[in-house]
N, C-alpha and C positions, 0 to 999 in steps of 0.2 A: 457340304461341298459347295464351292464357289466356282462358277463357270469362268472361262476365259473372258477377260474384259474386252477383247476385240482388238482392232488395229491400233488404237491409241496407246501410247506409253502410259503405264499406270503411274499416276502422280502420287496418290495417297492410297495406302492399303491399311485396312484395319483387320486385325486377327484376334479373335477371342475376347472382344471388348465386353466387359461386364460393368454394371453400375447399379448400386442400390442406394436407397434413401431409408435408413433405419431398417425396418423389417420388410420394406417393399423393394422387391427386385425389379428394376426398370428395364435392364438389358441383360440378356443371357448369351454370352459367348458369340457376339456378333462379328461376322466377317463382312467386309465391304471393300470393293475396289472402285476408285474414281479415276478414270483415264483422262489424260489431256486431250483436248479437242473433241470431247464428247459430252453429251448431256445425259446425266443419270437421274431418273425420276425416282425419288424415295416415296413410296406409297405405304399406306397403312391406315387402319381405322383410328378413331379417337382412342387415346390410351395405348397405342401400339408401341410407343417409344421413339417416334420420329423426332420430337422436340428435344428429348434427352440426348439422343444420338447426335443431333446437329449441334447442340450446346457443348457436348463433349469434344467434338472436333474443333469447335470455336474457342475452347478453353474456358468456358463458363463453368462447366462441371469437369472434374477430374475422374478418369476411369478408375475403377477399383481393381480391374484385372485386364489382361490382354496387352497387345502391343500395336503401336502405330508405326508405319513405314512411310517416309516422305522421300520420293525419288529413289526408292530402294534402300534407304538408310533408316535405322530405327530412330525415332524421335519421341520426346516426352513433351506433351502440351499441358502445361500446368496453369496457364492463364491466357486471357485474350491477347495479351502482348506477345506471348509465345506464338500463338496462332497467326497473328498479323505479321510477325517477323518472318514466318515461313512463306507468306503470300496467300493466306486464307482470309477472305472477307465474307461476312454474312450480312444479308439484307433481310431483316426480320419483318413480320407483317406490319408492325407499327411504323416501319421505315426510319424511325429516329431522326426525322427532319424537324428543324425549327421553323415554324410558320412565319415568325416575325423577321427572319433573315432572308436574304435573296439567294439565288441559286449558287453563285460563287462562294458566298459566305458559308453556306451549308456544305458544299463540297470540300471546303478546307477547314471545317469546324474542328478545333482541337489540333490541327496540323498546319496552322497558318505559316506562310512564308514571310520572312522578314528581310528588310534591306536596311541594315544598321538598326536604328531604334524604331524604324517605321515599318508598317506592313507593306509588303510588295504587292500592292493592289493590281498593278499592270501584269505582273508575272502570273498571279493567281487567276486573273481574268482570262489571260491567254491560254493557260493550261486547261482551265475548265472548258473554254470554248473548243479547244482542240479535242478534248476527250469526248465531249458531246457530239462533235462533228464526226469523229471516228466511229461512233456507234449509230450514226445517221439519225440522231435526235434533232429533228428540224422543226418540231411543232411549237417550241417555246418562243414567245415573242421577243424576249430579251433575257440574257443570262443574269441580268441585274433585277429581274422582276421578283417580288417576294414569293416564296414557296406557297404561301396561303392562297395565291391567285391561280395556282396550277390545278389542272384536272387530275383525277386519280392516276391515269396512265402516265401523265407527265411527271407526277411525283415519283412514281415507281422508276421511271427512266432516270430521274436525277439521283435517286438512291443507288441505282445500279452503276451509273457513271461515277458516283462518289466512291463506290467499292472498287472499281477497276483502275482508279487513278494511281494506286499505290503499289505498282508492280505486282499486282495480285496474279496468282496462278490458278487458284480455285475460288470460285464464287458460289456461295450457297444462297438460294432464294427460297424464302418461306412463304408458300401460298401467294406467289407474285400476282395472280390475276383475281384474287378474292375480291368480291364486291365491285368489279369493274364491268362496264358495259361491253358489248360485242366489239366495237371498233377499238376501244382502249385495250381490251384483252389481246386482240390481234397485234396491236402495236408492241405490247410487252413480249409476246411470243416471238415476234420478229427480232426484238432486241436480244432475247435468249439465243436465237440462232446466230446472231452476229457475234456474241461472246464466244460461241463454239468456233466460228470461222476465224477468230483471232487466236485460236489455239488454247484457250483456257479450258480447264475442267469446270463443268457446271453441275451442281446438284440442285434439282428443283424438288421441293417438298410440295406435293399437291394431292388433293382429293379429286381434282377434275380430270377424268380420264380422257376427255376430248383434248385437253391441253397436253397430257402425257403422250398420247398417240400422235400428236402433231410435232412435238419438239424432241422427244426423248430418243436416244440411241440405245439406252439400256434402262432396265427397270429393276429396282430392288424393293422387296416387299417385307415389311415388318408385321408380325402378328404377336401380340402380347409379349413384346420384348425380344422376340426371336426373329432372325432373318430367315424367312421360310422359302423365299425364291429370289434368285438374282441371275439375270442373263440379258442377252440382247432383246430388243423390243420384238423382233420377229418371232421369238419363242412364246409370245403371249397374244391372246386376244382380250377384249374387254371383260368377257365373262370369267376367264381364268384369273385375271387380276382381282376381280371382285371376290372370287372364290378364295384366293389366298388371303385377301384382306380380312374377310369375314370368318373364315374357318381355319386358315393356316395350311390348307391342302387344296389341290385341284386335280381332278382326274381327266381334264380335257386334253385331247390328243395334241393340240397345238403347243401345250406347255410341257408335254411329257418328255420331250427330248431336250428341254432347255431349263428345267427347274433346278435351282440350287437349294439344297436343304441342309440345315444344321441339325 
């Protein structure tokens, strides 16, 4: 059973998604709802299937069974290009930024704008600056500074800004605060909140329960490839999330009225 996604309109729904790699079953009949204007935290222990599920939505893997619905209509995501065409962007842990290029060049890497035979440098610089400003990313010295000179939090901000430039509707962030200090972590969490305020659906894959309880509206928990709980944040406390992550069940009263089980 999957609980009501809440007040936001459901942008992406997964129903019965399964995935195996040879004899290894990575996902078992997973249901998931990602509403617009809300942050959904995808939690689970190592090996729970978080990365496989994320990459299936992103088009890196193809589901072996089940159905995806985008804005209520069935869709087939067979490649990263299909995913991007719908408006799905993923920021992986490695951020996929080129250290030797500046911020503008990174944000348009592979999608450069041209003016005749020449690159539209002014247009790209203007668009990059507007996107960063809309997300209140104000700590970078210049949008022409090399990415290699940025802090961890600034790099994450550039990767997120790159993701939202392309008419994205769903942004998936893989462990966005991993290895960041306290101040940089807060900067990234504030950025996640701004994505939500812009009406985007956001999925944050995280082990950090402090982050989850600060930014998430909803929590979805995988255990050994199965979605064992999914509901609004208020249906959980930290211990119940840990219980679901480690054992697949929880008897805590706070979650009893809100758990979704497959």
